[in-house]
N, C-alpha and C positions, 0 to 999 in steps of 0.2 A: 518918392522923391528923395534925392540924396541930401544929406545934411550939409550945412555950410561947413567949410573947412575951419579948423582952429588956427591959432597963431603958429602951430607947429608944422603947418604944411610944408613939406620939403621932399621933393622927388629925388630918386637916385640918378646918378650920371655915370655911365660906363666910361666915358672919356675921362672924367675926374678920377674914377676908381683905378685907372691904369697908372696914374702918376705916383711916383715915389720920390718925394721931395725932402721930407723931414728926416733928419738923421737921429735927432734926439726924440725918444718916445715920451709924450706927455704921460704923467702918472697922477691919478686923482683917487680920492677915497670916496666910497659910497656913503651917502648920508641922506636918508629920506627925511623930509621936513617933519618935525614933530606933529604938526597939525594933521598930517596924513596917516598917523599911526593907527587910527581907528576907521579908516576909510572903508575897509572890508568887513567890519564887524557884522556878524550875522549873515554874511554872504559866503557862497561857495564857488570854487573855481575848478576848472578841468583843463589840463594841458595835454595835447596830443603831439607826440614827437615823431618826426620823420628823419631818417638819415643816420649819420655817424655818431661816434662817441662824443665828438665835439658838440653836436646838437643835444645829446643827452645831458652833457654837463651844463649846457646853457639852460636847459629846462629845469635842472636842479636849482640853478641860480634864480630863475623866474619864480619858482615855487618858494624859495627862501624869501625873496622880496615880498611876494604876496602874503606870506604868513606873518611877516613883520607889520603888514598893514591890517592884520586882523582877519584875513580870509582863511577859510578851511578848505581842504581838498575833498572833492567828490569824484566818483567814477561813473556817476549817472548824469547823462546829458540833461535830462529833464529837471534835475535839481540844481544845475549850474547857473550862477548869475554872471559868470565870466567864462568864456571858452577861448583858448588861444591855440592856434595851430602853429607849432614851431617847425619850420619847413626846411627841406633839403633841395638844392638846385643841381646836384651833380649829374642827374639823368632826367630825361624828358618824362619817362613814365612816373617818376616820383612827383613831378610837378602836376601831371594829369590826375594823380590820386588826390592831391590837395584840392585842385579845382573841383573835382567830383564831390569831395567832402564839403566844400563850401556850398555847392549847389544843394546838397542834401540838408545842410543846416539852415537853409532859408526857411523851411517849414518851422523849425525850432524857433527861429527869430520871429516869425509871424505869430506863433503861439505865445511868445513871451517878448514883447517889444522892449522890455527893460534889459534883456540879455545883452551883454557887451561881447561882441564877437571880434576877435583879433587874429591877425596873421603876422608872424614874426619869423626871424631866421634868415636863411640865405635867399629864398625866393624873392622877398621884397627888394633885395639889393640889385635885382635885374630891372632895368627900365621898363621893358615890355611887360613884365609881370605886374609891376605896380600900376602901369597904365591900364592893364586889363582889369585889375581889381577896381580901379577908379571908375571905369566905364561900365562894367557888367555886374559888379557885386556891390551895389550901393548900400547894402545893409551891413557891410563890414565896417565896424566902428573904429578899428585901431590897426594901423599898419606900421611896423618898425623893423629895423634890420639887426645886424649882428653887432654893430658898434655902439648901440645906445640902449642896451638892456637895462642899464643902471637908471635910466630916466623913466622906467615903467611907472613909478608912483605919480609923477607929474602928468603922464599921459592919461592914467586912469582918473585923476582928478578932473581933467578936462572932459573926458568921455562920460564919466558917471555924474559929476556935479554940474558941469557946464553943458552937457548934452551936445558936445561937439565931436565931429569926426576928426580923428587925429591921424595924420599921415606924416611920418618923419623918418626918413632913411638917409643916413649919412654916407657919403662916398669918399670920405677922407682916408688917410693912411691908417688911422686907428690910434687908440691910446690904451693904457693899462689902467684898469679900475680895480683897486684893492678893497678888502674888507666887505666884499659882497656876501650876503647871507646865502646859505645853501640848505635845501632840504634834500638830503641824499637818499637815493632810492634803495640803498643797501647798507646794512649796519656792519658789514664785514669788509666789503670792497669799496674803494673810493677812486673817483677820477680827480686828478690834480693837474690843472692847466699849468704848463710851464712856459708856453709861448702861444702867440696867435698869428694868423696870417701866413702868407706864402709869397715868395719872390721868385719862384721857379718859372712860372709862366709856361707850363706845358701847353701845347697848342690846342689841346682838346678840353682843357679844364677851366671852369668858371671860378674856382676857389680864390685865386689871387684878386679877383674883382669883388667877390662877396665877403671876403674876410680881411682884406687890406694887407698892408706890408708886414713883413716879419718883424715881430716885436716880442722881446723876452721879458718875463717877470724877473725881478731881482731875486737872486738865489736865497737871500735871507727870508723873503716872503714865502717862497716855496717850502723851504726847510721848516719854517714856523708852522705852516699849514700841515705838513706831514707829521710834525711833532705833536700837534693837537690831535690828529687822527690816531696816532699811537696811544695817546692818553685816553682816547675814547674807545679803545679796544679794537681798532681796525686791523685786519690781518694782511691786507693787500692794497697797494696803490698802483694806478696806471697813470704814468706821466703822459700828458696829452699835448699834441701840437700838430699843425698841418705838416710840419717838417721838423721833427724834434732834433735831428742831427745838426740843424742850423742854429740851435739854441745858443745864445750868447754872442753871436757874431755881430749883432747890432749894438752891443755895449760900446760906449765911447770912453767910459771912465774906469774900465777894468778889463783884464784878460781872464775870462771865465767861460769855459766851453761846456758842451753837453757831457763830455768825459769827466770834467770837474764835478758837475752836478751828480753824475752817476756815482762817482767816488764818495761824495759827501753823503748821499742817500744810502749808499752801500754800507756805511758805518753806523747807520741808525738802526733801531731795534724793530723796524717794520719787517715782518717775516718774508713778504713777497713784494717784488717790484717788477712791474711791466712797463712798456712804453709803446706808443703808436702815434703817428705813422713815420716810418723812416724813408728817406730818399737815398737811393744807392750812391748818388753823386757826392753826398756829404757825409757818408758813413766812413769815418777814418779809423786808423789803427789805435788811436788813443781811446776811442769809445769801445772798440773790441777788447782792448786790454782791461778797461774798467769793468766790463761785463764779466770777464773771466776771473776777476780778482775778488769778487764778493759773492758769498753763498746766497744772499737774498735776491740776486738778480736772476730772474726766471729764464730757463734755457729755451725760450721761444722768441723768434724774431720774425715779424711780418715785414717783408722786404719787397715792395711792389716793383715788378720788372716791366709790366705792360706789354712788351713784345720781345721776341728773340732775334728780330731782324734789325741790323744796323741801319738800313735804309729807312725803315719805319721809325726806329728810335730817333733818328735825326729829324724826321718830319714832325715827330711828337715834341721835339726840343727837350729830350730827356737828359742830354749832356753826358751820357755814358754810352759805351758800346756793349755788345754781347760779351766780348772778351773781357772787358774791365769788370762787368757784373760777375762773370764766372770767377775772376780772380778774387773779387771781394768775397764771394761765397767760399772759395778755397781758404782764405785767411780767417774767415769766421769759424769754419769747421776745424781748422788747425788749432785755434785757441779754445773752441767749445765743441769738442768731438761729439757730444751728446745732443747738440742743438736741434730743435725742430724749426724748420723754415717754412713759412707760408708766403703767399704772394697775391698780387692782383694782375690780371691779364685782360687786355682789350683785344677782341677779335674783329676783323673787318674794318680796321682803320683805313681811311681813304688812301687808295693806291696800293693797299696790301695785296700781293699776288699769292698764288699757291706756294711758290718757293719761299716767300717771306713767312707764310704760315708754317711751313715745314721747319724753318729755322726756329720758330717758337717751340714747336714740338720737340726739337732736338735739345733746346735749352732746358725744357721741363724734364726730359729724360736725364740730363747730365746733373741737374741740381738735386733731384730727388725731393721735390716739394712734398710736404705732408698736408697740403690743403691749399686752396686758392679761391678767391672770388673772381669769377670770370664773367665777362660781359661782351655783348655786341656793341660796337661803337655807337654812341648817341651824340649827335651834333648839338652843341649848345650855342645858341645865338649869342653873338658878341665875342666868340673865341675864333682864332684864325682858322682852326680846322673845319669850322662850319662852312667855310668858303672853298675848301679844297675840293677838287674834282674827284668824284667817287663813282666808279662804273661797275662796282661789284654788286650783283643782285643780292637783295636781302636774304633770299632763300639759300644762297651760297654761303653767306655769313653765318646763318643759323646752322648750316651743315658743318661748317668749320668749328663752331662752338660745341656741337655734339661730339665731334672727334676729339677736341681738346679735353672736354669733360671726362671722357673715358680714361684718358691718361691721369687727370687730376684725381678722379675717384680711385684709381689704382694706387695713387700716392697716399690718399687718405687711409686706405686699408693697410698698406704697407707700413705707414707710420704708426698705426694702432697695433699691428701684429708684433712689432718689436717689444711691446710691453706685456704680451701674453706670458703668463707664468711669473711675472715680476710683482713685487710689492711696491705700490706707488703712494705718494702722499696726495690726499685729496682735500681741498677746501670745500666743505659742503655748502651748497647754495640753498637747497630746499628739497622738497619732495617732487616726485614725478607728477606731471599733470594728469596722468591716467591712473596712478596708483599711489596712495598716501604711504604705503609701506616700503616704497622704493625711493631711496635718496639719490640726489644728483649733485655732482660737483666737478671741479676741474683739477687736473694734475698740474705740476710745475710746467710741463710741456704744453699746457692748454688743451689737454685731451679730456673730453667729457666722459665721466664714469657714472654708471648706474649700479646701485647695490642695495640690498635689503638693510633697513635700519629704522630707527625711531626719530621723532622730531627733536629729541634732546641732543642729537648729533649736529643739528643745523648750526652753521656759523663756526664749526670747529674744524680743525685739521686732523684728519684720520689717515691711518695707513690701511690700504685696501689691497687685497690679493686679486690680481686680474686673472680671470678664468677664461674669458672669451673676448675676441677682438672682432667687432663689426666694422663696417665701412665708416659709420658716423659716430660710433661711441664704443666704449669698453664696458664689459660687465664683470662684476666681481663680488667679493664679500669682505667685510671688515676683518682685518688681520686679527688673529686670536689674541695676540699680546697687546692690541691697541687699547 
């Protein structure tokens, strides 16, 4: 039998999530009540993360909050007193994986009735998902979304001490919460959120509804966070946002853009700076100039195009054309001749014809992408594209994806081959999963390199001579003078 709802019961509303009323973004500071500081003493937690870097960053925040409450992390389900699934809603198969995992965890819950089982992230922001959890997964104790991670201590107090089922998902524009603790997964590389939300409303995408309006952190808070990371010895930061190029456009009290932020971070002593994700419609020349002006800006840009057909791009509401995208690529390459470009492409969008698909292949040829994430269109309930007429058989879509991937894989290999015989700088992540004597790390161009070495090299930047170029990685040896 389902538990009674707590005072926190609040379902999501797609209608409310579409609204963009507030111009000023509320800013609050995280502050867990002192009485809750020992709530997790002697207890262990496990967080499973699905989706993008934004979800990974959110999981780091959840872990930081839990450890301020006295919890310790475990990787064994049977030892966990709290399990949270931090979810992704971008594609249907990602949601199906989570529901399958919830079904599997029912046995774990039966074996340990005191286990607190939670679902967080983007999936709860969808009305039908939260309704499904309410109706079919009565043993889930805690459901919250992307806007209220900072309230996790209060929710756990109700779930653990009050034995109440907590369902609270906000569908507002969102706010900025500062001073959130983090337990970072890497002691060399760090994610730094610079903004949240998205106002682009691509017709296929659920993110504007699950993440709220575009809202930017104050530059002082971002620069302070990066300064702290530098003091802690971090070598690389990735600036995160659903649309980083729109950073600062919501400010009403100052004129400060993404280019301004890049210039300020470019003058800091952090060796490597990356960012994701960019929207081509908002990628302006000032940002390109900033990238070209600082040595710590990495020469890799992920620039999702989604399609090469103007007809399809218009139906996607991408707000640019094939021609304007190619012109942006031209300007980027003029300023950054050595740049590595990667992208996202959707195949089989409703109404896509063979000619439309050939336009995409033509764009891929002309840009020379060095990698891509490619997908067959996945209809997301609540988005306009879910209602578009779609007469292309799934088998035809899959066949197009295979044809596209042949071009993309050629681009992967070509992008790697240009470094054969070169000496590249590698930030070492760790050892190979299959061989402890083989190290793995990434170049400035975000190329994976495998090479012999010892564990003392982990977390260091080394020069590596590239001897072999494979489709998915480079092979080499530590430069003799390194």
